[in-house]
NUFIMI-47445 format. One record per residue (C-alpha): residue in three letters; x, y, z; residue number from 1. Coordinates in Angstrom, 2 decimals. Example, Ala and Ser with C-alpha at 12.3 -4.5 7.8 and 13.67 -1.06 7.14 Angstrom:
2
> residuo	X	Y	Z	num
> ALA	12.30	-4.50	7.80	1 .
> SER	13.67	-1.06	7.14	2 .
// end
This chain:
79
> residuo	X	Y	Z	num
> MET	39.76	208.96	-98.37	1 .
> GLY	36.55	210.90	-98.00	2 .
> LEU	34.68	211.63	-94.82	3 .
> THR	31.05	210.89	-94.03	4 .
> LYS	29.10	212.45	-91.22	5 .
> THR	26.95	209.93	-89.39	6 .
> SER	24.96	209.58	-86.22	7 .
> ILE	25.44	206.75	-83.72	8 .
> THR	23.71	205.87	-80.50	9 .
> ILE	25.86	204.75	-77.56	10 .
> PRO	25.30	204.54	-73.82	11 .
> ASP	25.94	207.77	-71.89	12 .
> GLU	28.54	206.06	-69.70	13 .
> LEU	30.53	204.93	-72.74	14 .
> LEU	30.47	208.43	-74.22	15 .
> HIS	31.62	209.95	-70.93	16 .
> GLU	34.48	207.47	-70.60	17 .
> ALA	35.51	207.95	-74.24	18 .
> ARG	35.71	211.72	-73.75	19 .
> LEU	38.13	211.16	-70.85	20 .
> PHE	40.55	209.67	-73.38	21 .
> SER	40.02	211.99	-76.30	22 .
> LYS	38.43	215.36	-76.98	23 .
> ASN	38.03	214.34	-80.65	24 .
> LEU	35.30	211.71	-80.51	25 .
> SER	35.24	211.23	-84.30	26 .
> SER	38.93	210.39	-84.35	27 .
> LEU	38.57	208.02	-81.40	28 .
> VAL	35.63	206.18	-83.02	29 .
> ALA	37.49	205.94	-86.35	30 .
> GLU	40.58	204.56	-84.59	31 .
> ALA	38.52	202.04	-82.59	32 .
> LEU	36.57	200.91	-85.66	33 .
> THR	39.77	200.56	-87.69	34 .
> GLU	41.27	198.34	-84.97	35 .
> TYR	38.06	196.32	-84.65	36 .
> LEU	37.97	195.65	-88.40	37 .
> ARG	41.69	194.76	-88.45	38 .
> GLN	41.10	192.18	-85.73	39 .
> ARG	38.07	190.68	-87.51	40 .
> LYS	40.04	190.41	-90.78	41 .
> MET	42.89	188.72	-88.91	42 .
> GLU	40.47	186.26	-87.29	43 .
> LYS	38.94	185.47	-90.68	44 .
> ALA	42.36	184.87	-92.20	45 .
> MET	43.43	182.66	-89.29	46 .
> LYS	40.27	180.55	-89.62	47 .
> SER	40.98	180.00	-93.32	48 .
> PHE	44.45	178.52	-92.69	49 .
> GLY	44.34	174.79	-93.21	50 .
> ALA	40.97	174.87	-94.94	51 .
> TRP	42.46	173.14	-98.00	52 .
> GLU	43.68	170.19	-95.92	53 .
> GLU	40.20	168.66	-96.00	54 .
> HIS	40.10	168.53	-99.83	55 .
> ASP	41.29	165.53	-101.83	56 .
> GLU	42.48	167.61	-104.80	57 .
> ASN	45.05	170.39	-104.75	58 .
> GLY	44.16	174.02	-105.43	59 .
> VAL	45.35	174.05	-109.05	60 .
> ASP	43.35	170.93	-109.91	61 .
> MET	40.27	172.37	-108.21	62 .
> VAL	40.51	175.67	-110.11	63 .
> ASN	41.03	173.85	-113.43	64 .
> ARG	38.02	171.59	-112.72	65 .
> MET	35.84	174.58	-111.85	66 .
> ARG	36.91	176.42	-114.99	67 .
> SER	36.09	173.41	-117.14	68 .
> GLU	32.56	173.04	-115.77	69 .
> GLY	29.91	174.25	-118.19	70 .
> GLY	29.22	177.97	-117.99	71 .
> ARG	32.01	178.60	-115.51	72 .
> ASP	34.82	179.90	-117.73	73 .
> HIS	35.71	182.76	-115.40	74 .
> ALA	39.05	183.40	-117.10	75 .
> ALA	37.63	183.81	-120.60	76 .
> GLY	39.02	186.83	-122.36	77 .
> VAL	41.79	187.31	-119.80	78 .
> ASP	45.31	187.36	-121.23	79 .
// end
């Protein structure tokens, strides 16, 4: 994994409080952002559970129908 130097703007109070917890601000921001993204991905996955219940056809039938529609042969050339 590479590293990218960036600049962010945050309130002074937040920066002061963050420095009370860690002298390495870059590491703290990376850890916080990683956790934030993990939580958002989990929320997205949880919202998708049960989404198929509203459909009349099962997943296999839906995929086969979509593949058979004109110009939508997504699996062409795949062995």
